[in-house]
C-alpha angles and dihedrals in degrees: 000000000000122000100239114155128015088217127085117332093250097039093078090063092099085084091055092047095049090048091047086067095061107161125286095256088080094043090213100133087114099032097053092059088076085087086077118342093191098052116106133179089245090057091049095054092044089051092053094048104037091154092063117081096205125026134166124226092196095111091046090051091046091054091049090054091043095054090041093054093043087052093052093045090070088074089057104039099036102029094134098037102100095195092063089062102031088243123148092029092287093154098142094048092044092052090049090054089053099045096042091044092053089050089052091050091052093047092048094048092049089053092048095248094135100160091056091044091054091047092055092042090058091051092048093049089052094055094044094048092047090061092069093047099041104037130061094246090118093044089055088064098253114156099180130058122270102258093195091071092070097026113073091191091066119081123233103242138199095017115175115249119243093250097041111111112230110176144038129208118288113243106244102308093333110106097163094119103025095118110091114253090230089060092051096041092051092044092236116172116226139155136202125272116236136190129158094196106037135040092208120119137147115289115272095006126137121250129224090234136207133101095293094054111087094182090067089069090062119078125302083048124201130038147247105227120132098196094129140003091264096049121113089267094026089131085077096042095109095050090050093049092049091052091047090053093049092045089051091053090050092052092047090049090053090053092048091053092046097053102026132246099283096047089045090055089050088050093055094040099248106147132119100230137028123266111264117226130184123199107190131187110226099178120128095263089066092066096107091041105043094085092054090047090053090048093049094045092049089048093053091048095044093049091062101044113115092009132098087263095065104123124230090237144348132236127202122192113181117193132196136155122310095354131056133183152336102199111234119203127194137160091200109092095197093050090046093052088049088057091051092047090052092060117112133187117240140122130033126109117203123060096239110075136205093256094139091053090055091044091050090055091048093049092051095043100046119070119248118288093031124149113237126189119195117200116195140136098206141054121263119277092191093060087146087077090064093102090048092049092049090049093050095047089051089047099047099031090217121158111242121194121187111213107198106198096222089057091038091061092054096050120098119241092239091054092053093050092049090051094050102040107079137117130183089013113179129187112234097177137351134175139161126208116202110188095028124240138168106273141163118223124194129195139171121240111204132198094253092065127093136170090031112192131182115207120200126185124189148098118315091256092062112126127199139175120204118206126195127212088259093054097254113142142203126189138199094261087092091215092127136009108206095148106028142004111249131214133169127207116173105307094341121102118191124199115186113191114240094212119039091183094067095099128178136067116343127184135202121191117202126192119193134121089206124081115280141163134217124202130174116197137168143158120270142138089228111089139119143228130201140197127200109241138179117227115216117184117213094024121121086241116053098215140004136206112275111222116212127353126341119252121264113242093019137094121283121207127190133192103218126191128186116218089222131021106178108116094354130113126183117226103170142017114183142167115235117208105226091205104056101008095240118151126220115200119218131218111246127219114182114222095174132348090277104029127072137178108217122192127198119194128222098351111196122222118286147076121299141182126209117244122193125186136170147129136283122214094230094054118148122240093257094063125090132204106300088044095163130037135186131184125203111244092220129067133230115221118191124218138194089217122085124197117196127188117216098188120108097186117123108174132046123204122214110265094022133116122228122202116205114189117198139178132214125199141165119244126216121183090348097307136088111275100230093187095055121121109195141147116214128203109230126207117188119179137167127201098223097058090241112166112261142175117218137154123254091213139015123197134204104235131201116285091011096120090246092297127126117202130211141163132214117199116203118198115204112208115239089236093054107132117243108246095037120110139207127220117209120192119193115191127181125197130188121241093260091054088232102112131037141164137185149189127217116210127187121197123187115225105221138153120192107235104143130015096151118111121225113267126229131209116189107212104179139011128180134217135272126192118264088225103085093191090075097040092113091070094058140064132199135194144192137199125215139174117221124190139169093208135257092302096033133110137243115296128223115208123203134168114254097172124018139049101235135115119274125202127178138188134176131235137162117260126224092267095046096264123138113254124196111210111211125201119183128183126183146156115279084238086077100041096170130059132187117199127189121220114200123184125204091270092059095250109151126217127177131220119199123199124186128185114235114240117240121208098178128130122342096204111110126219117270138213114238105188143353132208113183133175120229131244127225115272091229100087091198088073095055094100092061096040134075135192132196142192141189123216133181116223123189139171090204104218096339131114094295135253113300099185144335119216137176110256095177124014139059103233136104121277125201125183135194136174130243141161120252129222092268094046095262119140112253126199112212111207119196119192131189122180149143119292086231087081106047096170122065128179119201121197113211117192126191127212091263091059098255115143128208126183131217118199113194129183126201112266093018119141121184117194109241136136108284113259116260119251105287116255130180119232106217125202089260092053095249122138118236129180110270117255118249091243129038133209114292107230125213113266121229094231100170104114097213092055091051090048092053092049092050091050091051091050094051 
């Protein structure tokens, strides 16, 4: 088992879960769960936050799905780029993609750009995993990953030359032995050639194989890929999948070491509470309000400190006119509140403000499922960003709350706190009626829910009646509250159920002709997430992420994941039309016990919400099938416009231009309308304010096949920091402003400057005894010099394996480079240490120290004489009495005394060194202790690891030659008068150790 996180044993399982979702090419979503079939994301999150009573794994599940889909997208975006798949023997280029991609992940993580980091991580994992399926690494007999793929300092060895034949024809459909013996015998590394459009390949080379690979029809026919069990080399599929998993774990471990434990957990979405973000208007009109904004913001933050709701970090986005931002991040609550308290109101000119620009920056900076508060006193001047904002909210699934200051001043303090203190909040039911009408709404309350609240908005005349599963009722008169406590703030009515355990079918009847909304929420670890996907039969990946809105009149597919699966079964996933209330049931395909692909056929135009219902195994007798229900808080709106991106660029460099071609088309009955003639209004925005060139409109021209073409050029400033990212949103709207669609693209800004790991040179290492039974009496140490080279950075050293003491210092090397001098000391019971050396770029080097084994003498030290004072015979006086003794310990002409410790006793031990009558070195041990412990055992160890014991009783005198006058042997061999006090040694205070030593002595 790998040593992943130095946290709880189960908390490192994010690594396993991320690797469970190796990309679809391996088809091992089921197979990889054999690592631990019982482990779930919910269990992982709970193991990481044992002090929190209720946590949600929704962000962790979302990250798993996010990396999973980014992994699979490589097969769509880079289908013909051989290096992304290690096809065509592109080993050097593929390795570069991995190492530079890992550096980009670390840089983006360190800058807090987690969404971009996850996107690149998914791509890197795809390429790494393809190596084991598409090359002959497994056929060469390798049983461990190829470390050189993630270690730039290692050379790629034994690469097959471009003219060297590697394969022979498969015999019929049997490709078991189609790799040439000379390739296998010489250990040459090759991979299959692949092309969907041409059968051409270099003479004698292996092909990838499969129905999509035309090169496999040219001699030598057949292929060597191990993507599935039925592939040409599918007999080695399991071995390839196992190696891909192990290699993925190694890569994730390298990233963890490079960014640190806390940032790594943020990267994989393991935190107990959402990120908290404040978008605050600082224009002059906020002058009378800014103090109240500071108070409310501080109140929200303070209410979460020390609770399970305390966020992993905070984000502040101020906006003014004409400027907005920058986004400030901090994990220090006190420092963050100081930043908010330092805000002042000034500037600006017009009444509408740039609130949507500030919100856009917050949505692209904060990770998904964040909680964002927007404080302003004016409407948005940048209303043109509305399509972008709606796209980002749908994309990130963050919760955005607008805090208008005139409303804020009227709200009660308790209401604000109740709104802001929530964790693991789930939506049970939600509906909006506009125009209003008398309606009955029913919903199930299950036994995983707590703090169940019904929220009603509407005019003061709105009437309601709440009915429990037992038939009890409560109405809006407020005279009595048998079912729920009632509170009113402005137009918001809040009903908090008195009894969370009253499970079953509830009903609320609302009577109002004015618009109103009903929402039922609670706290539960049982929730779900979904991603829009596109199913493609026959592709190497079964489905891909769908960007933007689904198409009206076509099929809609969702990848749905439950946040917990123990004792839960899903019976229905449906789309609810928010206009007419009709439901469309989906067809479920189980991928795992918590993940489903759901397909809805021929969805008409409109806006929908996702409904999920099922049963729990611990249901009560009152509950019927469909005993729990959840509703997605976000909506899905279909469109008859489709926007496609044609760019396959993933990384931008500072000072570079990026061209993003795109197409827009009208869809009729699920297909492109080739006869359409339409002009679309285009809105292209980026969150960093980078210069860009984009069209205002694109038009479907004649003979264009119903497709309009456009291009956005994004210009990255030369001073853009490596590790930042830019989010580009391209939205297209028809001439009638009825239909629209969009795509959201994220590009990391990264310049490769350093991918070399620090080097380590171990200079010295000391001995440990060969006899492991006495290891606890000895210590060992080693010294090492660590450097990142002449142009490198500072290096941080940590202990990966070992429990010793680490000390570091810095000096300048012979060539002017910074050298970190490492000194490590540990017990001989842990005779090996592995240190990590991480530079400022996140490159990870390792330093291994090993104690040398000593097989010298086996004669232990001996005690030559004892002179001990007595204790009073009245034991009641022991607390106020002390006794002492002096004993001479010698190793005769052996290796010398290494240390003397107290094995039994609780006094003070001092030692000095003298020369005996025969020239031998004598250690003089002086002990003073309480008379309540009249027996003391000393353990004396020599430098060869041999241990002798001295047991001394109070009042004991053993005839022996008196010790010579003590002298100190200095390093120069000179004799000095012994000091009056010696070195006090550490006492072995653990009672069980002392008892074992005493038993051995007896």
